[in-house]
C-alpha positions as a printed NumPy array, in Angstrom:
array([[ 40.539,  11.88 ,   7.533],
       [ 38.681,  13.343,   4.551],
       [ 36.513,  10.238,   4.329],
       [ 35.475,  10.567,   7.998],
       [ 34.473,  14.19 ,   7.512],
       [ 32.598,  13.295,   4.324],
       [ 30.729,  10.513,   6.118],
       [ 29.696,  12.845,   8.955],
       [ 28.571,  15.517,   6.487],
       [ 26.485,  12.982,   4.536],
       [ 24.901,  11.693,   7.744],
       [ 24.131,  15.258,   8.863],
       [ 22.441,  16.047,   5.546],
       [ 20.5  ,  12.78 ,   5.694],
       [ 19.231,  13.542,   9.198],
       [ 18.243,  17.051,   8.132],
       [ 16.357,  15.712,   5.12 ],
       [ 14.359,  13.227,   7.185],
       [ 13.661,  15.862,   9.846],
       [ 12.399,  18.352,   7.241],
       [ 10.297,  15.635,   5.618],
       [  8.835,  14.76 ,   9.027],
       [  7.734,  18.356,   9.523],
       [  6.296,  18.475,   5.985],
       [  4.319,  15.257,   6.529],
       [  3.096,  16.561,   9.866],
       [  1.79 ,  19.647,   8.031],
       [ -0.483,  17.369,   5.988],
       [ -2.192,  16.025,   9.096],
       [ -0.096,  12.996,  10.07 ],
       [  0.845,  12.619,  13.71 ],
       [  4.478,  13.383,  14.481],
       [  5.339,   9.769,  15.285],
       [  3.689,   8.476,  12.119],
       [  5.374,  11.184,  10.03 ],
       [  8.805,  10.35 ,  11.486],
       [  8.328,   6.64 ,  10.843],
       [  7.175,   7.154,   7.245],
       [  9.99 ,   9.617,   6.497],
       [ 12.685,   7.281,   7.801],
       [ 11.131,   4.279,   6.053],
       [ 11.017,   6.08 ,   2.697],
       [ 14.523,   7.535,   3.01 ],
       [ 16.062,   4.222,   4.018],
       [ 14.031,   2.259,   1.468],
       [ 12.628,  -0.049,   4.138],
       [  9.196,   0.005,   2.537],
       [  7.084,  -1.041,   5.508],
       [  3.486,  -1.793,   4.521],
       [  1.031,  -0.349,   7.027],
       [ -2.339,   1.381,   7.003],
       [ -0.452,   4.643,   7.512],
       [  1.616,   3.92 ,   4.4  ],
       [ -1.579,   3.453,   2.408],
       [ -2.857,   6.804,   3.677],
       [  0.406,   8.394,   2.544],
       [  0.203,   6.887,  -0.944],
       [ -3.412,   8.004,  -1.416],
       [ -2.617,  11.622,  -0.472],
       [ -1.054,  13.576,  -3.401],
       [  1.083,  15.916,  -1.264],
       [  2.382,  13.137,   0.987],
       [  3.074,  10.994,  -2.063],
       [  5.213,  13.766,  -3.532],
       [  7.199,  14.113,  -0.284],
       [  7.77 ,  10.358,  -0.101],
       [  8.85 ,  10.258,  -3.753],
       [ 11.558,  12.847,  -3.127],
       [ 12.651,  11.048,   0.027],
       [ 13.063,   7.798,  -1.899],
       [ 15.11 ,   9.512,  -4.618],
       [ 17.335,  11.334,  -2.123],
       [ 17.595,   8.237,   0.038],
       [ 18.923,   6.16 ,  -2.846],
       [ 21.77 ,   8.619,  -3.37 ],
       [ 22.332,   9.139,   0.358],
       [ 22.686,   5.463,   1.225],
       [ 25.226,   4.956,  -1.556],
       [ 27.188,   7.98 ,  -0.309],
       [ 27.133,   6.723,   3.28 ],
       [ 28.338,   3.246,   2.309],
       [ 31.106,   4.661,   0.114],
       [ 32.242,   7.118,   2.767],
       [ 32.151,   4.431,   5.463],
       [ 34.334,   2.135,   3.397],
       [ 36.798,   4.918,   2.616],
       [ 36.995,   5.761,   6.313],
       [ 38.765,   2.452,   6.982],
       [ 40.408,   1.836,   3.617],
       [ 41.87 ,   5.29 ,   2.951],
       [ 45.695,   5.27 ,   3.228],
       [ 47.072,   7.251,   6.117],
       [ 49.474,   7.341,   9.001],
       [ 49.964,   4.536,  11.481],
       [ 47.768,   6.333,  13.978],
       [ 44.878,   6.629,  11.521],
       [ 43.371,   3.167,  12.186],
       [ 42.768,   4.272,  15.79 ],
       [ 42.179,   7.988,  15.227],
       [ 39.619,   7.656,  12.462],
       [ 37.178,   5.384,  14.378],
       [ 37.581,   7.631,  17.432],
       [ 36.731,  10.783,  15.458],
       [ 33.849,   8.941,  13.803],
       [ 32.427,   7.871,  17.174],
       [ 32.777,  11.391,  18.564],
       [ 31.062,  12.801,  15.463],
       [ 28.212,  10.283,  15.663],
       [ 27.714,  11.058,  19.347],
       [ 27.621,  14.791,  18.571],
       [ 25.039,  14.224,  15.814],
       [ 22.902,  12.083,  18.112],
       [ 23.007,  14.788,  20.806],
       [ 22.232,  17.632,  18.396],
       [ 19.326,  15.958,  16.631],
       [ 17.786,  14.747,  19.885],
       [ 18.061,  18.143,  21.542],
       [ 14.634,  19.713,  22.085],
       [ 15.845,  23.266,  21.415],
       [ 17.436,  22.215,  18.115],
       [ 14.298,  20.28 ,  17.177],
       [ 12.109,  23.325,  17.832],
       [ 14.372,  25.578,  15.73 ],
       [ 14.447,  23.116,  12.831],
       [ 10.672,  22.697,  12.977],
       [ 10.044,  26.45 ,  13.064],
       [ 12.43 ,  27.159,  10.173],
       [ 11.018,  24.288,   8.122],
       [  7.405,  25.386,   8.629],
       [  8.327,  28.96 ,   7.683],
       [ 10.067,  27.764,   4.53 ],
       [  7.189,  25.452,   3.574],
       [  4.64 ,  28.223,   3.991],
       [  6.715,  30.676,   1.981],
       [  8.021,  28.581,  -0.897],
       [  5.758,  25.549,  -1.229],
       [  2.125,  24.473,  -1.236],
       [  2.664,  21.591,   1.168],
       [  0.312,  22.944,   3.849],
       [ -2.42 ,  20.691,   2.512],
       [ -3.901,  18.735,   5.366],
       [ -5.684,  15.492,   4.79 ],
       [ -9.033,  16.661,   6.134],
       [-10.728,  13.557,   4.824],
       [ -8.452,  11.45 ,   7.   ],
       [ -8.671,  13.763,  10.001],
       [-12.487,  13.778,   9.884],
       [-12.636,  10.056,   9.081],
       [-14.553,  10.786,   5.904],
       [-15.565,   7.706,   4.065],
       [-18.529,   5.774,   2.863],
       [-21.471,   8.171,   2.806],
       [-20.017,  11.141,   4.736],
       [-18.803,  14.415,   3.198],
       [-17.892,  17.98 ,   4.117],
       [-19.57 ,  20.595,   1.945],
       [-20.875,  24.174,   1.914],
       [-24.443,  25.472,   1.829],
       [-25.508,  29.073,   1.194],
       [-28.649,  30.006,   3.113],
       [-31.344,  31.819,   1.119],
       [-33.925,  34.206,   2.681],
       [-36.828,  31.734,   2.243],
       [-34.888,  28.666,   3.415],
       [-36.069,  26.631,   6.397],
       [-32.682,  27.341,   8.   ],
       [-32.875,  31.139,   7.773],
       [-33.374,  33.336,  10.889],
       [-33.258,  30.446,  13.361],
       [-30.559,  29.435,  15.848],
       [-28.866,  26.048,  15.832],
       [-30.659,  24.891,  18.984],
       [-34.039,  25.518,  17.369],
       [-33.012,  23.869,  14.111],
       [-31.877,  20.64 ,  15.81 ],
       [-29.676,  19.698,  12.872],
       [-27.599,  17.223,  14.862],
       [-30.641,  14.988,  15.186],
       [-30.592,  14.822,  11.383],
       [-26.932,  13.821,  11.406],
       [-25.861,  17.299,  10.289],
       [-23.012,  19.095,  12.069],
       [-22.304,  22.765,  11.315],
       [-18.516,  23.124,  11.499],
       [-18.39 ,  26.826,  10.666],
       [-20.369,  29.824,   9.45 ],
       [-19.166,  32.374,   6.894],
       [-21.022,  35.679,   7.322],
       [-21.65 ,  37.944,   4.29 ],
       [-19.42 ,  40.629,   5.867],
       [-16.452,  38.227,   5.825],
       [-16.716,  37.127,   9.467],
       [-16.095,  33.438,  10.101],
       [-17.494,  31.61 ,  13.129],
       [-15.216,  28.617,  13.546],
       [-17.048,  27.026,  16.487],
       [-20.75 ,  27.919,  16.223],
       [-22.746,  27.21 ,  19.4  ],
       [-26.405,  26.461,  19.974],
       [-27.394,  30.135,  20.179],
       [-25.697,  30.97 ,  16.857],
       [-28.328,  32.535,  14.592],
       [-28.283,  31.345,  10.996],
       [-28.992,  34.287,   8.706],
       [-29.763,  34.681,   5.032],
       [-26.616,  34.716,   2.85 ],
       [-24.601,  32.84 ,   5.484],
       [-22.477,  30.036,   4.044],
       [-22.446,  26.988,   6.306],
       [-19.616,  24.474,   6.391],
       [-21.415,  21.185,   6.997],
       [-20.372,  17.63 ,   7.877],
       [-23.094,  15.12 ,   7.019],
       [-24.141,  12.16 ,   4.941],
       [-23.967,  12.62 ,   1.199],
       [-27.273,  13.965,  -0.135],
       [-28.353,  15.552,   3.142],
       [-27.13 ,  19.015,   2.187],
       [-28.974,  18.866,  -1.146],
       [-32.227,  18.168,   0.718],
       [-31.514,  20.992,   3.187],
       [-30.874,  23.332,   0.271],
       [-34.338,  22.521,  -1.168],
       [-36.118,  22.783,   2.178],
       [-38.241,  25.921,   2.581],
       [-39.639,  27.526,   5.705],
       [-43.091,  26.612,   6.918],
       [-45.012,  23.433,   7.749],
       [-43.531,  21.517,   4.805],
       [-40.028,  22.299,   6.01 ],
       [-40.872,  21.137,   9.536],
       [-42.26 ,  17.863,   8.169],
       [-39.082,  17.359,   6.135],
       [-37.055,  17.955,   9.308],
       [-38.981,  15.288,  11.214],
       [-38.613,  12.847,   8.333],
       [-34.861,  13.523,   8.204],
       [-34.587,  12.742,  11.93 ],
       [-36.351,   9.392,  11.416],
       [-34.088,   8.596,   8.481],
       [-30.989,   9.412,  10.524],
       [-32.165,   7.136,  13.337],
       [-32.624,   4.334,  10.799],
       [-29.107,   4.916,   9.395],
       [-27.594,   4.887,  12.884],
       [-29.277,   1.569,  13.664],
       [-27.87 ,   0.091,  10.453],
       [-24.388,   1.399,  11.284],
       [-24.545,  -0.188,  14.735],
       [-25.737,  -3.495,  13.29 ],
       [-22.867,  -3.485,  10.743],
       [-20.152,  -2.585,  13.269],
       [-17.506,  -5.193,  14.214],
       [-18.639,  -5.062,  17.863],
       [-22.168,  -6.159,  16.948],
       [-20.838,  -9.027,  14.836],
       [-18.677, -10.218,  17.721]])
């Protein structure tokens, strides 16, 4: 009977580990389904090769989570196999051959019910997130993956100076999107942060803009000064962005097909 209890305890711990790892991977920006699949694959040592697996390996925080899962999984699988064998080989009474499998089945059914219960899942997720935020640095989302950064696109900051072309104008007037520049957020000098700036948002001197654009665009914006020269640079940037968009369309798989 001890072997049956040991097996159920090991399985419970294994399920908890993979559930915690799923929450941790989700905190880095993976979808819940992808995080669950990667956690179970790493813990079981399945080693599936997918694009998602490559994204996990390239991300330092995810890689650390997967490394621990692989180490714990190696020990856990051995413990499960040993406990499973002892469940049927351990000496006991004449009733044990029937009682042990029955208790094991009941225990497995209870585990399946508990770990598939929505209320239990919500409690485990909440406790895990609280623990991760308090004791670890795992809340490191893969913003590059979420924003599909790659090739020539970056996210960077730009501090607006009083004589900049950007200063004292709203986003509608600036027309930055036509240049391929998206303002994701605005840090005000007083500490205020505008997370979703709209067209009427006025850009002021000493604001720090969080910008998504092609590499090199922000450097040109930083050099651009107010006046006719700045307006000409704006028009030239719009033409350049149109040229880049045409090239991107021509290079897309749909155009090749």
